[in-house]
Backbone as a chain_set.jsonl record, in Angstrom:
{"seq": "XXXXXXXXXXXXXXXXXXXXXXXXXXXXXXXXXXXXXXXXXXXXXXXXXXXXXXXXXXXXXXXXXXXXXXXXXXXXXXXXXXXXXXXXXXXXXXXXXXXXXXXXXXXXXXXXXXXXXXXXXXXXXXXXXXXXXXXXXXXXXXXXXXXXXXXXXXXXXXXXXXXXXXXXXXXXXXXXXXXXXXXXXXXXXXXXXXXX", "coords": {"N": [[-14.366, 35.573, -3.065], [-11.443, 33.939, -2.088], [-9.593, 34.993, 0.212], [-7.73, 34.003, 2.005], [-6.586, 31.974, 0.646], [-5.336, 33.38, -1.519], [-3.533, 34.878, 0.087], [-1.933, 32.835, 1.095], [-0.571, 32.024, -1.244], [0.818, 34.182, -1.92], [3.871, 36.403, -2.068], [6.528, 37.143, 0.141], [7.937, 40.349, 1.108], [10.736, 40.21, 0.718], [10.904, 38.142, -1.064], [9.483, 39.076, -3.231], [11.069, 41.316, -3.928], [13.391, 39.975, -4.591], [12.516, 38.35, -6.811], [11.987, 40.407, -8.721], [14.42, 41.412, -8.991], [16.02, 39.149, -9.924], [14.646, 38.744, -12.383], [15.339, 40.98, -13.716], [18.051, 40.773, -14.051], [18.088, 38.897, -15.995], [17.175, 40.507, -18.09], [14.44, 41.023, -18.066], [11.095, 41.834, -17.159], [8.403, 41.83, -14.624], [6.126, 41.544, -16.109], [3.662, 39.646, -18.158], [3.964, 39.779, -20.955], [6.934, 40.566, -22.541], [8.327, 43.722, -22.692], [10.494, 46.349, -23.918], [10.372, 48.833, -22.681], [9.254, 48.407, -20.229], [11.144, 46.712, -18.967], [13.03, 48.672, -18.65], [11.68, 50.566, -16.945], [11.322, 48.898, -14.697], [13.931, 48.551, -13.885], [14.656, 51.158, -13.104], [12.84, 51.445, -11.15], [13.782, 49.452, -9.365], [16.059, 50.725, -8.251], [14.801, 53.001, -7.075], [13.223, 51.629, -5.022], [15.366, 50.354, -3.693], [16.595, 52.619, -2.651], [14.634, 53.776, -0.889], [14.416, 51.629, 0.852], [16.711, 51.814, 2.221], [16.595, 54.495, 3.261], [14.033, 55.33, 4.279], [12.351, 55.926, 7.426], [10.094, 54.664, 9.443], [9.726, 55.357, 12.086], [9.713, 58.132, 12.401], [7.097, 58.829, 12.264], [3.868, 58.901, 14.047], [2.722, 56.0, 14.775], [0.698, 54.924, 16.159], [-2.011, 54.575, 15.422], [-2.122, 52.428, 13.872], [-1.394, 50.302, 15.364], [-2.564, 47.49, 17.225], [-4.895, 47.164, 15.912], [-7.76, 45.631, 14.017], [-6.974, 44.643, 11.601], [-4.741, 42.379, 10.511], [-3.299, 41.324, 8.541], [-1.725, 42.377, 5.436], [-2.402, 42.632, 2.107], [-0.957, 42.962, -0.99], [-1.298, 44.194, -4.378], [0.704, 44.271, -7.062], [3.297, 45.267, -9.399], [6.562, 44.834, -10.874], [7.328, 46.79, -12.663], [5.952, 49.11, -12.202], [5.819, 52.399, -11.383], [4.53, 53.857, -9.378], [4.142, 51.893, -7.394], [6.82, 51.347, -6.778], [7.514, 53.664, -5.204], [5.804, 53.403, -3.152], [5.569, 50.731, -1.968], [8.001, 49.959, -0.485], [7.871, 51.775, 1.5], [5.327, 51.093, 2.761], [6.044, 48.392, 3.564], [8.176, 48.665, 5.427], [6.74, 50.226, 7.282], [4.573, 48.582, 8.096], [6.029, 46.422, 9.183], [7.186, 47.73, 11.373], [4.939, 47.876, 13.106], [4.223, 45.346, 13.377], [2.617, 43.97, 11.566], [1.866, 41.67, 9.086], [2.869, 41.637, 5.689], [2.127, 40.688, 2.268], [2.726, 39.913, -1.147], [1.331, 40.086, -4.532], [1.431, 39.609, -7.925], [-0.137, 41.645, -10.297], [-0.866, 40.992, -12.943], [-1.041, 38.267, -12.844], [-2.947, 37.679, -11.363], [-5.702, 38.45, -12.024], [-8.31, 38.001, -11.418], [-8.381, 39.027, -8.738], [-7.512, 41.731, -8.846], [-9.472, 42.724, -10.363], [-11.507, 42.996, -8.593], [-10.947, 45.409, -7.321], [-10.899, 47.652, -8.857], [-9.952, 50.885, -10.217], [-11.901, 53.348, -11.293], [-12.643, 51.675, -13.255], [-10.223, 50.827, -14.123], [-7.342, 48.716, -13.987], [-5.527, 49.676, -11.987], [-2.415, 50.003, -10.173], [-0.324, 50.338, -7.185], [-2.549, 48.308, -5.291], [-3.532, 48.14, -1.955], [-4.633, 45.913, 0.416], [-6.362, 45.593, 3.182], [-6.597, 43.132, 5.698], [-8.416, 41.252, 8.181], [-7.974, 38.943, 10.834], [-9.452, 36.761, 10.161], [-9.241, 36.8, 7.402], [-10.862, 38.548, 6.085], [-11.887, 41.348, 4.121], [-11.078, 44.488, 5.384], [-10.491, 47.107, 4.559], [-9.365, 49.035, 1.759], [-6.645, 50.468, -0.204], [-5.391, 52.725, -2.65], [-4.553, 53.53, -6.062], [-2.596, 55.388, -5.547], [-1.415, 58.227, -3.599], [-4.01, 60.606, -2.663], [-3.86, 63.362, -3.656], [-2.032, 63.08, -5.836], [-3.435, 61.303, -7.394], [-5.483, 62.868, -8.16], [-4.072, 64.677, -9.69], [-3.193, 63.012, -11.753], [-5.681, 62.287, -12.883], [-6.446, 64.856, -13.806], [-4.391, 65.257, -15.664], [-5.007, 63.211, -17.521], [-7.524, 64.095, -18.459], [-6.803, 66.492, -19.782], [-6.966, 68.714, -22.575], [-5.637, 68.071, -25.952], [-2.695, 69.722, -27.023], [-1.187, 67.796, -24.655], [1.045, 67.285, -21.716], [3.749, 65.186, -22.646], [3.621, 61.624, -22.133], [5.903, 60.361, -20.936], [7.085, 62.667, -19.795], [5.108, 63.484, -18.051], [5.064, 61.314, -16.2], [7.623, 61.601, -15.117], [7.0, 64.008, -13.74], [5.199, 63.028, -11.803], [7.021, 61.271, -10.339], [8.612, 63.309, -9.227], [6.687, 64.537, -7.661], [6.451, 62.579, -5.588], [8.943, 62.667, -4.544], [9.158, 65.333, -3.495], [7.102, 65.241, -1.672], [7.888, 63.421, 0.336], [6.793, 60.998, 1.531], [4.808, 61.856, 3.175], [2.129, 62.233, 2.659], [1.044, 59.636, 1.966], [1.489, 58.244, 4.248], [-0.159, 59.71, 6.054], [-2.753, 59.214, 4.926], [-2.869, 56.412, 5.238], [-2.814, 56.047, 8.02], [-5.096, 57.666, 8.746], [-6.968, 56.022, 7.606], [-6.706, 53.719, 9.028], [-7.437, 54.54, 11.43], [-10.077, 54.939, 11.267], [-11.073, 52.354, 11.137]], "CA": [[-12.859, 35.476, -3.224], [-10.878, 33.287, -0.951], [-8.397, 35.808, 0.401], [-6.692, 33.232, 2.685], [-5.73, 31.293, -0.422], [-4.437, 34.433, -2.085], [-2.401, 35.268, 0.951], [-1.029, 31.78, 1.142], [0.259, 31.877, -2.398], [1.526, 35.489, -2.165], [5.317, 36.426, -1.808], [6.948, 38.125, 1.143], [8.637, 41.418, 0.538], [12.022, 39.767, 0.223], [10.644, 37.266, -2.247], [9.019, 40.052, -4.275], [12.219, 42.062, -4.328], [14.309, 38.937, -5.197], [11.961, 38.076, -8.129], [12.113, 41.496, -9.557], [15.924, 41.508, -9.283], [16.344, 38.087, -10.686], [14.135, 38.887, -13.662], [16.193, 42.114, -14.33], [19.378, 40.031, -14.365], [17.903, 38.147, -17.308], [16.579, 41.352, -19.031], [13.01, 40.815, -18.079], [10.215, 42.341, -16.102], [7.34, 40.91, -14.02], [5.011, 41.446, -17.129], [3.716, 38.344, -19.006], [4.506, 40.17, -22.37], [8.112, 41.333, -22.313], [8.535, 44.89, -23.574], [11.771, 46.858, -23.391], [10.157, 50.006, -21.803], [8.827, 47.793, -18.911], [12.262, 46.317, -18.257], [13.706, 49.961, -18.239], [10.921, 50.975, -15.825], [11.635, 47.994, -13.554], [15.311, 48.898, -13.45], [14.502, 52.447, -12.42], [12.161, 51.138, -9.866], [14.543, 48.754, -8.406], [16.833, 51.787, -7.638], [13.952, 53.652, -6.193], [13.055, 50.778, -3.902], [16.632, 50.22, -2.849], [16.828, 53.875, -1.824], [13.678, 53.816, 0.177], [14.622, 50.517, 1.833], [17.77, 52.362, 3.086], [16.385, 55.801, 3.864], [12.67, 55.606, 4.938], [12.267, 55.527, 8.742], [8.679, 54.888, 9.907], [9.787, 55.849, 13.405], [9.358, 59.576, 12.361], [5.629, 59.025, 12.251], [3.134, 58.282, 15.044], [2.092, 54.805, 14.169], [-0.294, 54.345, 17.199], [-3.355, 54.34, 14.813], [-1.971, 51.175, 13.267], [-1.2, 49.269, 16.422], [-3.705, 46.823, 17.816], [-6.181, 47.242, 15.066], [-8.273, 44.361, 13.718], [-6.312, 44.098, 10.469], [-3.527, 41.573, 10.744], [-2.584, 41.011, 7.229], [-1.948, 43.393, 4.31], [-2.062, 41.995, 0.797], [-0.682, 44.014, -2.002], [-1.298, 43.771, -5.673], [1.621, 45.115, -7.657], [4.155, 44.748, -10.489], [7.894, 45.537, -10.721], [7.421, 47.889, -13.6], [5.011, 50.165, -11.794], [6.479, 53.535, -10.738], [3.861, 54.198, -8.064], [4.527, 50.792, -6.507], [8.22, 51.536, -6.226], [7.501, 54.667, -4.255], [4.874, 53.057, -2.102], [5.68, 49.376, -1.364], [9.009, 49.842, 0.481], [7.322, 52.483, 2.701], [4.413, 50.184, 3.299], [6.703, 47.304, 4.064], [8.789, 49.167, 6.717], [5.686, 50.762, 8.322], [3.935, 47.423, 8.754], [7.078, 45.642, 10.003], [7.339, 48.432, 12.601], [3.885, 47.593, 13.984], [3.989, 43.851, 13.6], [1.532, 43.489, 10.708], [2.519, 40.904, 7.995], [2.55, 41.992, 4.39], [2.355, 39.68, 1.281], [2.685, 40.634, -2.453], [0.901, 39.31, -5.624], [1.453, 40.277, -9.269], [-1.448, 42.007, -10.897], [-1.253, 40.242, -14.218], [-1.173, 36.773, -12.534], [-4.149, 37.652, -10.291], [-6.702, 39.37, -12.727], [-9.449, 37.929, -10.558], [-8.275, 39.777, -7.492], [-7.498, 43.105, -9.193], [-10.754, 43.124, -10.957], [-12.368, 43.46, -7.546], [-10.421, 46.58, -6.771], [-10.782, 48.587, -10.053], [-9.989, 52.363, -10.014], [-12.627, 53.918, -12.325], [-12.76, 50.804, -14.364], [-8.854, 50.539, -14.672], [-6.529, 47.884, -13.114], [-4.296, 50.495, -11.533], [-1.714, 49.462, -9.084], [-0.648, 49.078, -6.292], [-3.65, 48.155, -4.403], [-3.281, 47.667, -0.696], [-5.783, 45.254, 1.002], [-6.209, 45.373, 4.679], [-7.362, 42.039, 6.032], [-8.391, 40.864, 9.42], [-7.385, 37.532, 11.256], [-10.269, 35.829, 9.356], [-8.961, 37.185, 6.033], [-11.913, 39.361, 5.551], [-11.346, 42.674, 3.728], [-11.384, 45.575, 6.309], [-10.341, 48.302, 3.832], [-8.284, 48.975, 0.687], [-6.054, 51.825, -0.553], [-4.538, 52.671, -3.829], [-3.242, 53.126, -6.366], [-1.59, 56.331, -5.236], [-2.012, 59.284, -2.582], [-5.252, 61.286, -3.3], [-3.502, 64.551, -4.466], [-1.402, 62.657, -7.026], [-4.517, 60.751, -8.21], [-6.199, 64.027, -8.748], [-3.116, 65.299, -10.727], [-3.296, 61.964, -12.744], [-7.008, 62.466, -13.634], [-6.319, 66.189, -14.48], [-3.555, 65.006, -16.922], [-5.749, 62.423, -18.46], [-8.633, 64.907, -19.007], [-6.353, 67.604, -20.385], [-7.041, 68.579, -23.994], [-4.281, 68.016, -26.652], [-1.502, 68.892, -26.645], [-0.869, 67.747, -23.115], [2.41, 66.842, -21.372], [4.018, 63.834, -23.08], [3.402, 60.641, -21.116], [7.058, 60.135, -20.225], [7.324, 63.787, -18.968], [4.177, 63.449, -16.851], [5.569, 60.26, -15.277], [8.681, 62.334, -14.279], [6.287, 64.875, -12.853], [4.738, 62.108, -10.766], [8.025, 60.925, -9.399], [9.035, 64.407, -8.451], [5.757, 64.728, -6.533], [6.739, 61.686, -4.456], [10.267, 63.147, -3.878], [8.8, 66.426, -2.637], [6.173, 64.898, -0.539], [8.637, 62.593, 1.353], [5.947, 59.989, 2.119], [3.962, 62.411, 4.2], [0.72, 62.121, 2.221], [0.542, 58.325, 1.942], [1.346, 57.921, 5.644], [-1.191, 60.341, 6.579], [-3.812, 58.537, 4.476], [-2.935, 55.148, 5.87], [-3.045, 56.377, 9.461], [-6.38, 58.104, 8.754], [-7.7, 54.841, 7.175], [-6.558, 52.856, 10.211], [-8.133, 55.198, 12.674], [-11.538, 54.724, 10.929], [-11.485, 50.974, 11.136]], "C": [[-12.437, 34.876, -1.968], [-9.548, 34.047, -0.722], [-7.32, 35.059, 1.21], [-5.907, 32.536, 1.712], [-4.866, 32.165, -1.191], [-3.314, 34.725, -1.19], [-1.401, 34.128, 1.037], [-0.085, 31.571, -0.101], [1.165, 33.11, -2.708], [2.977, 35.502, -1.643], [5.4, 37.392, -0.57], [7.624, 39.196, 0.402], [9.959, 41.053, -0.082], [11.936, 39.012, -0.942], [10.294, 38.135, -3.373], [10.247, 40.766, -4.863], [13.308, 41.083, -5.073], [13.851, 38.59, -6.562], [12.283, 39.172, -9.053], [13.642, 41.583, -9.969], [16.407, 40.412, -10.175], [15.895, 38.09, -12.204], [15.004, 39.949, -14.473], [17.444, 41.564, -14.693], [19.374, 39.463, -15.726], [17.225, 39.106, -18.321], [15.06, 41.348, -19.22], [12.261, 41.528, -16.945], [9.294, 41.449, -15.598], [6.172, 40.791, -15.11], [5.003, 40.105, -17.884], [4.308, 38.615, -20.351], [5.676, 41.055, -22.152], [8.183, 42.581, -23.355], [9.756, 45.724, -22.999], [11.499, 48.066, -22.411], [9.783, 49.557, -20.26], [10.004, 47.24, -18.197], [12.954, 47.663, -17.83], [13.049, 50.559, -16.849], [11.314, 50.185, -14.609], [13.0, 48.266, -12.97], [15.449, 50.094, -12.624], [13.943, 52.265, -11.098], [12.929, 50.311, -8.745], [15.446, 49.752, -7.566], [16.033, 52.657, -6.719], [13.656, 52.889, -4.904], [14.296, 50.608, -2.976], [16.91, 51.563, -1.875], [15.983, 54.101, -0.716], [13.845, 52.862, 1.269], [15.82, 51.129, 2.831], [17.426, 53.655, 3.868], [15.084, 56.08, 4.669], [12.691, 55.056, 6.375], [10.825, 55.735, 9.212], [8.65, 55.427, 11.396], [9.609, 57.447, 13.487], [7.958, 59.857, 12.323], [5.008, 58.449, 13.486], [2.378, 57.198, 14.513], [0.951, 54.149, 15.108], [-1.656, 53.967, 16.579], [-3.251, 52.897, 14.155], [-1.858, 50.046, 14.212], [-2.507, 48.735, 17.069], [-5.034, 46.89, 17.124], [-6.632, 45.754, 14.592], [-7.567, 43.738, 12.542], [-5.01, 43.521, 10.812], [-2.65, 41.115, 9.637], [-2.819, 42.066, 6.202], [-1.462, 42.727, 3.068], [-1.932, 43.099, -0.253], [-0.667, 43.426, -3.413], [-0.297, 44.759, -6.429], [2.31, 44.527, -8.884], [5.511, 45.512, -10.371], [8.106, 46.636, -11.592], [6.691, 49.162, -13.239], [5.78, 51.235, -11.016], [5.863, 53.955, -9.437], [4.269, 53.253, -7.078], [5.867, 50.955, -5.896], [8.296, 52.582, -5.242], [6.659, 54.336, -3.016], [5.226, 51.788, -1.306], [6.865, 49.388, -0.286], [8.715, 50.623, 1.753], [6.274, 51.655, 3.46], [5.056, 49.098, 4.176], [7.333, 47.621, 5.419], [7.816, 49.578, 7.783], [5.019, 49.497, 9.012], [4.83, 46.589, 9.536], [7.196, 46.283, 11.448], [6.183, 48.187, 13.618], [3.451, 46.156, 14.033], [2.762, 43.36, 12.668], [2.228, 42.991, 9.423], [2.069, 41.448, 6.651], [2.848, 40.782, 3.319], [2.073, 40.493, -0.114], [2.305, 39.636, -3.593], [1.044, 40.139, -6.825], [0.166, 40.401, -9.928], [-1.846, 41.051, -12.039], [-1.347, 38.767, -13.968], [-2.415, 36.656, -11.699], [-5.274, 38.605, -10.783], [-8.028, 39.195, -11.865], [-9.527, 38.789, -9.334], [-8.308, 41.343, -7.903], [-8.733, 43.544, -9.741], [-11.825, 43.426, -9.823], [-12.001, 44.752, -6.84], [-10.024, 47.543, -7.919], [-10.736, 50.093, -9.5], [-10.604, 52.906, -11.276], [-12.488, 52.99, -13.576], [-11.295, 50.249, -14.783], [-8.133, 49.611, -13.547], [-5.285, 48.544, -12.66], [-3.788, 49.872, -10.245], [-0.714, 50.391, -8.448], [-1.925, 49.206, -5.655], [-3.322, 47.418, -3.096], [-4.619, 47.123, -0.045], [-5.502, 44.958, 2.377], [-7.101, 44.268, 5.114], [-7.31, 41.757, 7.505], [-8.029, 39.504, 9.63], [-8.215, 36.474, 10.442], [-10.138, 35.956, 7.775], [-10.155, 37.688, 5.357], [-11.417, 40.744, 5.265], [-12.015, 43.774, 4.765], [-11.384, 46.987, 5.481], [-9.369, 48.094, 2.676], [-7.781, 50.363, 0.39], [-5.279, 51.704, -1.776], [-5.276, 53.346, -4.964], [-2.19, 54.198, -5.949], [-2.208, 57.297, -4.3], [-3.094, 60.083, -3.497], [-4.777, 62.478, -4.11], [-2.848, 64.117, -5.706], [-2.503, 61.949, -7.928], [-5.255, 61.798, -8.839], [-5.372, 64.596, -9.884], [-3.19, 64.28, -11.988], [-4.622, 62.229, -13.571], [-6.997, 63.798, -14.349], [-5.624, 65.935, -15.82], [-4.365, 64.22, -17.928], [-6.912, 63.125, -19.222], [-8.192, 66.113, -19.772], [-6.572, 67.494, -21.935], [-5.638, 68.456, -24.715], [-3.887, 69.427, -26.974], [-1.344, 69.033, -25.136], [0.585, 67.248, -22.909], [2.608, 65.547, -21.911], [3.96, 62.973, -21.877], [4.682, 60.6, -20.279], [7.381, 61.321, -19.297], [6.364, 63.847, -17.852], [4.611, 62.311, -15.844], [6.686, 60.78, -14.472], [8.06, 63.233, -13.275], [5.799, 64.143, -11.568], [5.781, 61.732, -9.778], [8.605, 62.134, -8.656], [8.063, 64.789, -7.439], [6.269, 63.852, -5.272], [7.974, 62.226, -3.782], [9.942, 64.346, -2.985], [7.995, 66.079, -1.404], [6.843, 64.098, 0.517], [7.686, 61.728, 2.109], [4.945, 60.415, 3.122], [2.433, 62.073, 3.94], [0.221, 60.66, 2.409], [0.462, 57.891, 3.455], [0.168, 58.44, 6.299], [-2.523, 59.589, 6.215], [-3.951, 57.173, 5.157], [-3.319, 55.24, 7.355], [-4.438, 56.757, 9.661], [-7.334, 56.922, 8.518], [-7.819, 53.913, 8.412], [-7.421, 53.282, 11.375], [-9.63, 55.0, 12.452], [-12.013, 53.287, 11.101], [-11.969, 50.649, 12.552]], "O": [[-12.946, 35.201, -0.895], [-8.536, 33.777, -1.37], [-6.142, 35.408, 1.136], [-4.686, 32.454, 1.841], [-3.743, 31.783, -1.521], [-2.182, 34.82, -1.665], [-0.192, 34.355, 1.054], [1.013, 31.027, 0.009], [2.063, 33.1, -3.551], [3.296, 34.651, -0.813], [4.551, 38.244, -0.305], [7.892, 39.054, -0.791], [10.301, 41.469, -1.189], [12.786, 39.147, -1.822], [10.82, 37.914, -4.464], [10.447, 40.822, -6.076], [13.971, 41.466, -6.037], [14.688, 38.52, -7.462], [12.828, 38.908, -10.125], [14.006, 41.795, -11.125], [17.148, 40.686, -11.119], [16.564, 37.581, -13.103], [15.311, 39.804, -15.656], [17.918, 41.951, -15.762], [20.338, 39.484, -16.492], [16.727, 38.62, -19.336], [14.504, 41.608, -20.288], [12.829, 41.769, -15.88], [9.289, 40.302, -16.043], [5.31, 39.929, -14.938], [6.033, 39.513, -18.205], [5.073, 37.801, -20.868], [5.525, 42.168, -21.649], [8.112, 42.46, -24.578], [9.985, 45.775, -21.79], [12.258, 48.295, -21.468], [10.001, 50.268, -19.279], [10.003, 47.233, -16.966], [13.425, 47.739, -16.695], [13.71, 50.937, -15.881], [11.616, 50.772, -13.57], [13.212, 48.223, -11.757], [16.177, 50.143, -11.632], [14.408, 52.784, -10.083], [12.763, 50.443, -7.533], [15.562, 49.617, -6.348], [16.532, 53.033, -5.659], [13.818, 53.434, -3.812], [14.254, 50.702, -1.749], [17.313, 51.558, -0.712], [16.433, 54.56, 0.334], [13.517, 53.123, 2.427], [15.82, 50.923, 4.045], [17.907, 53.868, 4.981], [15.043, 56.913, 5.574], [13.001, 53.882, 6.573], [10.387, 56.876, 9.362], [7.609, 55.897, 11.854], [9.379, 57.978, 14.574], [7.574, 61.027, 12.344], [5.596, 57.5, 14.004], [1.401, 57.444, 13.806], [0.405, 53.074, 14.861], [-2.377, 53.139, 17.136], [-4.284, 52.265, 13.933], [-2.205, 48.915, 13.873], [-3.412, 49.501, 17.399], [-6.107, 46.696, 17.695], [-5.887, 44.795, 14.793], [-7.515, 42.514, 12.419], [-4.198, 44.225, 11.412], [-1.524, 40.634, 9.764], [-3.919, 42.602, 6.071], [-0.309, 42.312, 2.955], [-2.739, 44.026, -0.332], [-0.126, 42.346, -3.65], [-0.507, 45.971, -6.388], [1.962, 43.443, -9.351], [5.588, 46.629, -9.86], [9.012, 47.43, -11.339], [6.818, 50.177, -13.924], [6.369, 50.886, -9.992], [6.557, 54.357, -8.503], [4.714, 53.641, -5.997], [6.07, 50.748, -4.7], [9.16, 52.445, -4.377], [6.82, 54.951, -1.962], [5.175, 51.804, -0.077], [6.653, 48.812, 0.782], [9.153, 50.296, 2.856], [6.347, 51.541, 4.683], [4.69, 48.903, 5.335], [7.071, 46.951, 6.418], [7.999, 49.339, 8.976], [4.925, 49.376, 10.233], [4.389, 46.05, 10.551], [7.283, 45.62, 12.481], [6.397, 48.274, 14.827], [2.445, 45.803, 14.649], [2.025, 42.444, 13.031], [3.011, 43.69, 8.78], [0.873, 41.707, 6.517], [3.76, 39.988, 3.549], [1.358, 41.492, -0.186], [2.832, 38.525, -3.654], [0.786, 41.341, -6.751], [-0.564, 39.428, -10.117], [-2.915, 40.443, -12.087], [-1.731, 38.048, -14.891], [-2.849, 35.548, -11.385], [-5.733, 39.461, -10.027], [-8.748, 40.169, -11.641], [-10.604, 39.231, -8.934], [-9.072, 42.115, -7.324], [-9.061, 44.722, -9.597], [-12.872, 44.019, -10.083], [-12.658, 45.15, -5.878], [-8.95, 48.144, -7.912], [-11.373, 50.452, -8.51], [-9.911, 52.944, -12.293], [-12.264, 53.421, -14.707], [-11.169, 49.369, -15.635], [-8.355, 49.785, -12.348], [-4.166, 48.084, -12.887], [-4.511, 49.336, -9.405], [-0.237, 51.257, -9.182], [-2.357, 50.348, -5.5], [-2.902, 46.261, -3.102], [-5.609, 47.853, 0.01], [-4.588, 44.219, 2.742], [-8.312, 44.397, 4.936], [-6.258, 41.984, 8.103], [-7.757, 38.836, 8.632], [-7.689, 35.417, 10.094], [-10.838, 35.3, 7.005], [-10.457, 37.333, 4.218], [-10.628, 41.294, 6.032], [-13.229, 43.897, 4.927], [-12.202, 47.869, 5.742], [-8.644, 47.1, 2.628], [-8.451, 51.344, 0.713], [-4.57, 50.719, -1.98], [-6.453, 53.687, -4.854], [-0.993, 53.912, -6.002], [-3.43, 57.267, -4.15], [-3.059, 60.177, -4.724], [-5.266, 62.625, -5.23], [-3.097, 64.795, -6.702], [-2.418, 62.05, -9.152], [-5.649, 61.659, -9.997], [-5.914, 64.958, -10.929], [-3.241, 64.731, -13.132], [-4.597, 62.365, -14.794], [-7.522, 63.864, -15.46], [-6.102, 66.29, -16.897], [-4.382, 64.574, -19.107], [-7.23, 62.829, -20.374], [-9.036, 66.766, -20.385], [-6.412, 66.429, -22.532], [-4.603, 68.72, -24.103], [-4.767, 70.262, -27.181], [-1.362, 70.09, -24.505], [1.244, 66.839, -23.865], [1.722, 64.716, -21.712], [4.193, 63.419, -20.754], [4.618, 60.776, -19.062], [7.868, 61.119, -18.184], [6.754, 64.236, -16.751], [4.449, 62.523, -14.642], [6.772, 60.492, -13.279], [8.473, 63.273, -12.116], [5.981, 64.607, -10.443], [5.575, 61.819, -8.568], [9.058, 61.972, -7.522], [8.459, 65.326, -6.405], [6.46, 64.336, -4.157], [8.046, 62.241, -2.554], [10.391, 64.393, -1.84], [8.208, 66.568, -0.295], [6.323, 64.116, 1.633], [7.777, 61.729, 3.336], [4.314, 59.619, 3.818], [1.655, 61.713, 4.823], [-0.871, 60.446, 2.935], [-0.509, 57.257, 3.868], [-0.49, 57.72, 7.049], [-3.337, 59.353, 7.108], [-5.041, 56.818, 5.606], [-4.153, 54.456, 7.81], [-5.04, 56.286, 10.625], [-8.383, 56.834, 9.156], [-8.893, 53.419, 8.753], [-8.004, 52.507, 12.133], [-10.373, 54.905, 13.429], [-13.213, 53.031, 11.198], [-12.379, 49.52, 12.821]]}, "num_chains": 1, "name": "protein.A"}
C-alpha cells in the first residue's frame, strides 16, 4: 500500500466537513448508494460534529505523550453517516492540531483497498485512525471506537433474540459517548502514543 499516495489524495478536516455539509444540502450522504436513513444519520452527525468542534478542548488533557513522536501524519478512514466517526473525528482533529500533527480524511467506500487492510473482526468498521511516520510507514492504528464501547457492541451483537432494537442500541452508544466526555478515547490515544 502506498500510504503517501493515499495521503496526497485525502481531504483536510475542513474539506471533509465541507463535503458532508454540501452533500446534505442536496439531500445526500457520502455513501455511494443513497439511502434515506444514511442521510438522516449524516444530518444528526453534522450536529454532533458541530457541537464537538465548539466544545471540546484538548488543553484539558496532558498531551505530552503525543508531542515529538515519530508519527507526523494521521490518516483517517471515515464516512459522514457513521455515528462513531461523528463522536471521534472532531476530537482527533482538535487534539492533533494542538500538537502539530497533520490529519487527512478518506471515505471508506471509495478506498476499499485501504479499509480492507484494517478490518475489525472481518468487518469494514470505521473510523480507523492510522498513525504514519515521516516516511509514510504505519506506526499504529486505532478504531473503530473506544475499547469499552467496542465490548458493548460485541455483547449486543452476540445477545440472543429478542435483543435491543438496532436504533435503540445506537442511541445507547451515543449516550455512552456523552457520559464518557472523550476521556476513554483520549486515554487510549495517549497510551498508544506512549508505546510507540
